[in-house]
N, C-alpha and C positions, 0 to 999 in steps of 0.2 A: 504494500500500500504506500503510495507516494506521500511525502510529508506536505502538509498544507503550506502554501506560500503566502507571503504578505503582499499587500497591494504594491509596495515599493519594488519587491522582487519581480512581480508580474510585469510591472512597467519596464524594468530593466531587460527582461527577456524579450519583450515586444520590441524594444529599441534595437536589440542585437539582431533580431530576425527580420526586421523590416528593412527594405532598401532605403537609402537616404532620399529625402524629398528632391524632386526635380524642380529646378527653377522655371517657373512658368509665369506667364503674365497673369496678374490677379483676375480672377473671375468676377464678373459684375455681381453685385449683391442680388440674392434671389428675390424675385418679385413676390409681393405678399400674396398669399393664397386667395384665390377667388372665393368670396363668401357664397355659401350655398343659398338658394332661394329661401326667403323667409317664410316659414310655415308655423302655424300655431301648434304647440305641443301641449298636451295635457298630462300631468304626472300620473294619473290613474290609468292611462291608456298607453299602449306601445306605439300606436300609429296616430297621426293627426286625423282630426275629423275630416270627412270628405266635404267638399264645398256644398253649401246649402242650395237646394233647388226648391223653389217655391211650388213647383208642381208636385213635390213629394208630400206636401202638407196640405190639409184641407184649409180653405179660407176661413177666417174667423166669422162667427155669426154676425149678422148686421146689428149695428148699435141701435138701441131704441131708448127713448127718454125714460128716466127713472119714474117709478110710480110716485105720485105726490104724497100718498099716505106713507110710503116707506121713508121718504125724505123727512116728513113730519115726525115720524116715530124716532128717526135717528137724531133729530134736533132735540126732541124731548129727552131722549136717553143721555145725550151729552150734557144738557142742562141739569139733569138730575145728578150726574157725576160731578159737575162743577159745584153744585150746592153741597153735596156730600163732602167734597174736598174742603170747601170753606168751613163747614162745621168741624171737620177734623182739625183744621188749622186753628180754629178758635179753642178747641179742647187742648191742643198742644201748647198754645200760648198760656192757657190757664195752668197747666202742669208746670210750665217754665216759671211762672210767677210764684207758684207754691214752692218750687225748689229753691228759687232765689231767696224767698222769705225764710225757709229752713236754714239756708246757709248763713244768712244774717243773724238768725237766732242762735245758731251754733257758735258763731264768733262771739256774740254777746255773752253766752253762757260760759265759754272758755275764759273770757276776760273776768267775769264775776268769780269764777272758781279761783283764778289766780289772785284776785284781790283778797278773797277769803284766806287763802294760804298765807299771803303776806301778813294778814292781820293775826293769824294763829301763831306764826313763828315766834314773836316775842313771848307769847304765853307758854310755849313749850320749853323755853330756856329755864334751867334750874335757877332758883333764887338764891342769892348770897353764896353762890359757888358750893352748894350742898353736896359735894362728892359725885356729881355727875348723874345722880339718879333723877328720874322723872318726878313730876308733881305727885304729892300724896293723895290718896283717895280716901 
């Protein structure tokens, strides 16, 4: 089994076996390859879709005006949806006001608790340095 060679060794062997280059006039740069005709390709298909032929498809049905009652019903339905959305918005604004009030109340309660703690600190200190024990009961 022959020993594997390194790319440098392979290159040296090629240089030794190839004839020296012949001085020629430089060839003109290759022309850019002609681009193939543009076709639409779709990733889920292997071939492009064939050109559409109108004769392969039936013509659409003739258009006729919408029934006035159907249009009226659609208008009423949209109006109902708009009214429902307005009511929902009012409800959400009410919830927002309640949350803001709760936040303000929480802040006030926290401040009141802190004030009470400050007021209690002097009362919790032992009087006359009485050995570090708490107040008598």
